[in-house]
C-alpha positions as CSV (number, residue, x, y, z in Angstrom):
1,M,15.2,-2.0,20.9
2,A,16.7,-4.5,18.4
3,N,14.1,-7.0,17.1
4,S,15.6,-9.6,14.9
5,N,12.1,-10.6,13.7
6,L,11.2,-7.2,12.5
7,K,11.0,-7.0,8.7
8,F,11.5,-4.0,6.5
9,G,9.9,-2.9,3.3
10,V,9.4,-0.2,0.7
11,Y,6.0,1.0,-0.5
12,T,5.2,2.9,-3.7
13,E,2.1,4.3,-5.2
14,M,4.1,4.8,-8.5
15,N,3.4,8.5,-8.5
16,C,4.0,10.0,-12.0
17,M,4.3,13.7,-11.5
18,P,3.9,16.4,-14.2
19,G,6.9,16.5,-16.5
20,V,7.8,12.8,-16.0
21,D,7.3,10.4,-18.9
22,T,4.8,7.6,-17.8
23,A,6.9,4.8,-19.2
24,E,10.1,6.2,-17.7
25,A,8.3,6.3,-14.3
26,V,7.5,2.5,-14.6
27,W,11.2,1.7,-15.3
28,D,12.2,3.9,-12.4
29,V,10.3,1.6,-10.1
30,I,11.9,-1.5,-11.6
31,G,15.2,0.0,-10.8
32,H,14.1,0.8,-7.3
33,I,13.1,-2.8,-6.7
34,E,16.4,-4.1,-7.9
35,Q,18.2,-1.6,-5.6
36,C,16.0,-2.6,-2.6
37,D,16.7,-6.3,-3.2
38,R,20.5,-5.6,-3.2
39,L,20.1,-3.6,0.0
40,G,18.3,-6.4,1.9
41,Y,14.8,-5.1,2.2
42,D,12.3,-7.9,2.8
43,V,9.3,-6.8,0.7
44,Y,8.4,-4.2,-2.0
45,M,4.8,-3.1,-2.1
46,A,2.8,-1.3,-4.7
47,I,-0.8,-0.1,-4.7
48,E,-3.2,-0.9,-7.5
49,H,-4.4,2.5,-8.8
50,H,-5.9,3.8,-12.1
51,F,-6.7,6.9,-14.0
52,F,-4.9,9.6,-11.8
53,P,-1.2,9.4,-12.4
54,T,-0.1,11.9,-9.8
55,F,-1.6,9.8,-7.1
56,G,-0.3,6.6,-8.7
57,Q,-0.2,4.9,-12.1
58,S,0.2,1.4,-10.8
59,S,-2.4,-0.1,-13.0
60,N,-0.9,-3.6,-13.1
61,P,1.3,-4.4,-10.1
62,L,1.3,-8.1,-10.9
63,A,3.0,-7.4,-14.3
64,L,5.5,-5.1,-12.5
65,F,6.4,-7.7,-9.9
66,S,6.6,-10.5,-12.5
67,A,9.2,-8.4,-14.5
68,A,11.1,-7.3,-11.3
69,A,11.3,-10.9,-10.1
70,Q,13.5,-11.8,-13.1
71,R,16.0,-9.1,-11.9
72,T,16.0,-9.9,-8.2
73,Q,16.9,-12.7,-5.8
74,K,15.1,-12.6,-2.5
75,I,12.8,-9.6,-2.1
76,R,9.0,-10.4,-1.8
77,F,6.3,-8.6,-3.6
78,R,2.9,-7.4,-2.3
79,T,0.0,-5.5,-3.9
80,L,-1.6,-3.0,-1.5
81,C,-4.2,-3.4,-2.5
82,H,-5.9,-5.3,-5.3
83,T,-9.0,-3.2,-5.8
84,L,-11.3,-6.2,-5.9
85,P,-14.6,-4.6,-6.9
86,L,-12.9,-3.6,-10.2
87,H,-12.2,-7.2,-11.2
88,T,-13.8,-10.4,-12.2
89,P,-12.5,-12.5,-9.2
90,T,-12.0,-15.8,-11.0
91,V,-9.9,-14.0,-13.7
92,L,-7.9,-12.0,-11.2
93,A,-7.2,-15.3,-9.3
94,G,-5.6,-16.7,-12.4
95,E,-3.5,-13.6,-12.9
96,I,-2.4,-13.8,-9.3
97,A,-1.5,-17.5,-9.7
98,T,0.6,-16.7,-12.8
99,A,2.4,-13.9,-11.0
100,D,3.1,-16.4,-8.1
101,V,4.7,-18.7,-10.7
102,L,6.8,-16.0,-12.3
103,T,8.0,-14.6,-9.0
104,G,9.0,-18.0,-7.8
105,G,6.5,-18.0,-4.9
106,R,7.6,-14.6,-3.6
107,L,4.1,-13.0,-3.9
108,D,1.9,-11.8,-1.0
109,L,-1.7,-10.8,-1.5
110,G,-3.3,-7.5,-0.5
111,F,-7.0,-6.8,-0.7
112,G,-9.0,-3.6,-0.5
113,R,-11.8,-1.6,-2.0
114,G,-9.6,1.2,-3.3
115,H,-10.3,4.9,-3.5
116,A,-13.8,6.1,-4.1
117,W,-12.7,8.2,-7.1
118,L,-11.9,5.1,-9.1
119,Y,-15.5,3.9,-9.3
120,K,-17.0,6.5,-11.7
121,L,-14.2,6.1,-14.2
122,A,-14.4,2.3,-13.9
123,G,-18.1,2.4,-14.6
124,I,-19.0,0.8,-11.3
125,P,-21.5,2.3,-8.8
126,Y,-20.3,3.1,-5.3
127,E,-23.1,0.8,-4.0
128,E,-21.5,-2.2,-5.7
129,S,-18.2,-1.8,-3.9
130,Q,-18.8,-3.5,-0.6
131,P,-20.7,-6.6,-1.7
132,R,-18.4,-7.2,-4.7
133,Y,-15.4,-6.8,-2.3
134,E,-16.5,-9.3,0.2
135,E,-17.6,-12.0,-2.3
136,A,-14.4,-11.5,-4.4
137,Q,-12.2,-12.2,-1.4
138,E,-13.9,-15.5,-0.8
139,I,-13.8,-16.5,-4.5
140,I,-10.1,-15.7,-4.9
141,M,-9.1,-17.5,-1.8
142,K,-11.1,-20.6,-2.9
143,A,-9.5,-20.4,-6.4
144,L,-6.0,-20.3,-5.0
145,T,-6.3,-23.0,-2.4
146,E,-8.9,-25.5,-3.7
147,E,-8.5,-27.7,-6.8
148,R,-12.1,-27.2,-7.8
149,F,-14.7,-24.9,-6.2
150,S,-18.1,-23.4,-6.6
151,F,-19.5,-20.2,-5.2
152,H,-23.1,-18.9,-5.1
153,G,-23.4,-15.3,-3.9
154,N,-25.5,-12.2,-4.7
155,K,-23.0,-10.8,-7.1
156,Y,-21.1,-13.8,-8.4
157,V,-22.1,-17.3,-9.2
158,V,-19.6,-19.9,-10.4
159,D,-19.8,-23.7,-10.6
160,D,-17.1,-26.3,-10.7
161,V,-14.2,-24.0,-11.5
162,T,-10.4,-24.6,-11.5
163,V,-8.1,-21.7,-12.0
164,Y,-4.9,-22.3,-14.0
165,P,-2.0,-22.2,-13.6
166,R,-1.9,-23.4,-10.0
167,P,0.1,-21.1,-7.7
168,V,3.5,-22.1,-6.3
169,Q,2.6,-21.3,-2.7
170,A,0.1,-23.5,-1.0
171,K,-0.8,-20.6,1.3
172,M,0.0,-17.0,0.3
173,P,0.3,-14.4,3.0
174,V,-2.7,-12.0,2.9
175,Y,-3.0,-8.4,4.1
176,L,-5.9,-6.1,4.2
177,T,-5.6,-2.3,4.1
178,G,-7.8,0.6,4.8
179,T,-9.0,2.5,7.9
180,S,-12.1,0.5,8.8
181,G,-12.4,-1.5,12.0
182,R,-14.9,-3.8,10.2
183,S,-12.4,-4.7,7.5
184,F,-9.7,-5.3,10.1
185,R,-11.9,-7.5,12.2
186,F,-12.5,-9.5,9.0
187,A,-8.7,-9.9,8.6
188,A,-8.3,-10.9,12.3
189,E,-11.0,-13.7,12.0
190,R,-9.1,-15.2,9.1
191,G,-5.6,-14.9,10.5
192,W,-4.6,-12.3,7.9
193,G,-2.3,-9.3,8.4
194,I,-3.1,-5.6,8.0
195,S,-1.1,-2.9,6.4
196,V,-1.7,0.7,7.6
197,G,-0.1,4.1,7.4
198,G,1.2,5.6,4.2
199,P,0.4,9.2,3.4
200,A,-2.3,9.4,6.1
201,P,-1.3,10.3,9.6
202,Y,-1.0,7.9,12.5
203,P,-4.1,9.0,14.5
204,I,-6.4,7.8,11.7
205,F,-5.3,4.2,12.3
206,V,-5.0,4.0,16.1
207,N,-8.5,2.7,16.8
208,A,-8.6,0.4,13.9
209,M,-5.3,-1.2,14.9
210,K,-6.6,-1.8,18.4
211,E,-9.8,-3.3,17.1
212,Y,-7.7,-5.6,14.9
213,R,-5.5,-6.8,17.8
214,D,-8.5,-7.3,20.0
215,A,-10.2,-9.3,17.3
216,C,-7.1,-11.4,16.8
217,A,-7.0,-12.2,20.5
218,K,-10.7,-13.2,20.4
219,A,-10.1,-15.4,17.3
220,G,-7.0,-17.0,18.6
221,H,-4.7,-15.6,15.8
222,K,-1.5,-13.7,16.1
223,P,-1.7,-10.1,14.9
224,I,0.4,-9.3,11.9
225,V,0.8,-5.5,11.5
226,S,2.8,-3.7,8.8
227,W,3.2,0.1,9.1
228,I,4.1,2.3,6.2
229,Q,5.8,5.6,7.0
230,P,6.8,8.4,4.5
231,V,10.4,9.4,5.2
232,H,13.0,11.7,3.7
233,I,16.6,11.1,4.8
234,A,19.8,13.0,3.9
235,P,23.3,13.0,5.4
236,T,22.7,16.3,7.3
237,E,19.6,17.7,8.8
238,N,19.9,20.9,6.9
239,E,20.0,19.0,3.6
240,A,17.1,16.8,4.5
241,Q,14.9,19.8,5.5
242,E,15.9,21.8,2.5
243,Q,14.9,19.0,0.1
244,A,11.7,18.0,1.9
245,R,10.5,21.6,2.4
246,T,9.5,21.5,-1.3
247,A,9.0,17.8,-2.0
248,A,6.7,17.0,0.9
249,P,4.0,19.6,0.2
250,Y,4.3,18.9,-3.5
251,F,3.7,15.2,-2.8
252,Y,0.5,15.8,-0.8
253,H,-0.9,18.5,-3.1
254,Q,-0.5,16.2,-6.1
255,I,-1.9,13.0,-4.5
256,A,-5.0,14.9,-3.2
257,K,-6.0,16.1,-6.7
258,P,-8.3,13.1,-7.5
259,I,-10.7,14.2,-4.8
260,L,-11.7,17.1,-7.1
261,S,-13.2,14.5,-9.6
262,I,-15.9,13.5,-7.0
263,D,-19.0,15.7,-6.6
264,Q,-18.8,15.4,-2.8
265,K,-22.0,17.4,-2.2
266,A,-24.2,15.6,-4.7
267,D,-22.8,12.2,-3.9
268,R,-22.5,12.6,-0.1
269,E,-25.4,10.3,0.8
270,R,-24.3,7.6,-1.6
271,L,-20.7,7.8,-0.4
272,L,-21.8,7.5,3.2
273,A,-24.1,4.6,2.5
274,A,-21.3,2.8,0.6
275,G,-18.9,3.2,3.6
276,Y,-16.9,5.9,1.8
277,G,-17.5,8.6,4.3
278,F,-13.9,9.6,4.2
279,Y,-14.4,10.9,0.7
280,A,-17.5,12.8,1.6
281,S,-15.5,14.7,4.2
282,D,-13.0,17.4,3.6
283,A,-10.0,15.3,4.7
284,M,-8.5,15.0,1.2
285,N,-9.4,18.6,0.4
286,R,-7.4,19.8,3.3
287,M,-4.4,18.0,1.9
288,L,-4.5,20.4,-1.0
289,E,-3.7,23.2,1.5
290,L,-1.0,21.5,3.6
291,T,2.1,23.5,4.4
292,Y,5.4,21.9,5.2
293,D,5.0,22.9,8.9
294,D,1.6,21.1,8.9
295,I,3.1,18.0,7.5
296,L,5.9,17.9,10.1
297,A,3.6,18.8,13.0
298,Q,1.4,15.7,12.2
299,D,4.4,13.4,11.6
300,M,3.0,12.7,8.1
301,V,6.6,12.7,6.8
302,W,9.6,12.0,8.9
303,V,12.6,14.2,7.9
304,G,16.1,14.0,9.2
305,T,19.4,12.2,9.3
306,P,19.7,8.5,9.6
307,A,20.2,8.8,13.3
308,Q,17.2,11.0,13.7
309,I,15.0,8.6,11.7
310,A,16.3,5.6,13.7
311,N,15.2,7.4,16.9
312,K,11.7,8.0,15.4
313,V,11.5,4.3,14.4
314,A,12.4,3.3,18.0
315,D,9.9,5.7,19.5
316,F,7.2,4.3,17.2
317,L,8.0,0.7,18.1
318,A,7.7,1.6,21.7
319,K,4.0,2.4,21.3
320,E,3.0,0.0,18.5
321,E,4.2,-3.6,18.2
322,L,4.9,-4.2,14.5
323,D,5.9,-7.2,12.4
324,E,7.1,-5.0,9.6
325,F,8.1,-1.4,9.1
326,A,8.1,0.0,5.5
327,I,9.1,3.3,4.2
328,Q,7.5,5.4,1.5
329,V,9.9,7.7,-0.3
330,L,8.8,11.1,-1.7
331,P,8.5,11.0,-5.5
332,R,10.7,12.6,-8.0
333,G,9.4,15.3,-10.3
334,P,10.9,18.4,-12.0
335,Q,8.3,20.8,-10.6
336,G,8.9,20.2,-6.9
337,G,9.8,16.6,-6.4
338,L,13.1,14.9,-5.6
339,T,15.7,14.0,-8.1
340,L,16.1,10.3,-9.0
341,E,19.4,10.2,-7.2
342,Q,17.9,11.7,-4.0
343,H,15.0,9.2,-4.1
344,R,17.4,6.3,-4.4
345,R,19.7,7.7,-1.7
346,V,16.8,7.5,0.8
347,H,16.5,3.7,0.1
348,E,20.3,3.3,0.7
349,L,20.6,5.4,3.8
350,F,17.7,3.8,5.5
351,A,18.9,0.3,4.7
352,K,22.6,0.9,5.6
353,E,22.2,3.2,8.6
354,V,18.8,2.7,10.1
355,M,17.8,-1.0,9.6
356,P,20.9,-2.5,11.3
357,A,19.8,-0.9,14.6
358,F,16.7,-3.1,14.7
359,K,18.1,-6.4,13.5
């Protein structure tokens, strides 16, 4: 089952749980990135997320990566995802270019619309999300690849613009994220990758991944698929299960809390019309009720020894052809999360005792 081309990564939402200082949580992640670079991971990924720290306080991943690049040697950095409708695209393009310079050309791009609960607090209507998203993608790619460009759309109009500084990379790798077949077909047509998984279970993504691969074949592009899987590893199965029994439900209950900020009943039609039907459903609400047994039954978190996790990776690779496999580690927190030492041990055990079987 070894695949020397398979890359490995780590994904974080920068969860900041109750009782953890927000600044300390940022420096935790800088330390994690340094550790992952030493351990030989290929890429470190962070979401862009605002306003709800238990889901994630990763409000400026480009700044995070620019700082971490000064402390690391090889690891690449990827935002999953830049929430494009929240930004002025020409300004974001300049920020991306600066981060590419500061990371020495180790930056990947990730685009998405982000979570529906961000829009009210950002002062942007749901209805603006999709058109802003699609036009912003085009503007950013033009800004990063063309010396001067113009763009005339329904939401944005710019004439004869050059973004400075110029990026180091002539062509940055691009990944789209989400659950939508439409979005993934868009990625396939442009030869971009997709990144799927994370806290949500595998069945949500099966059809979208197939649509992406079919669209890649039609467009003549090679599929590039990155899968993110929450894991908890310990030297013994008993230890792994004992720690995860508290930490896994705690994680899901905390990250589901932002759904309570949306008036799902009153906003239902607007959410559906904006392509945010997931947030009009009770899918996130059910996460608030998940038990440990529910989480294990749906493979939402893999729990076990390094050998057991390696077997799960092998089984997954037998049904899905991947270019990259990334882990998401359960967060720390004094009211139910892992300790900092346990969190970092997962990085180490996966790198030293799981990854070598697939290289």
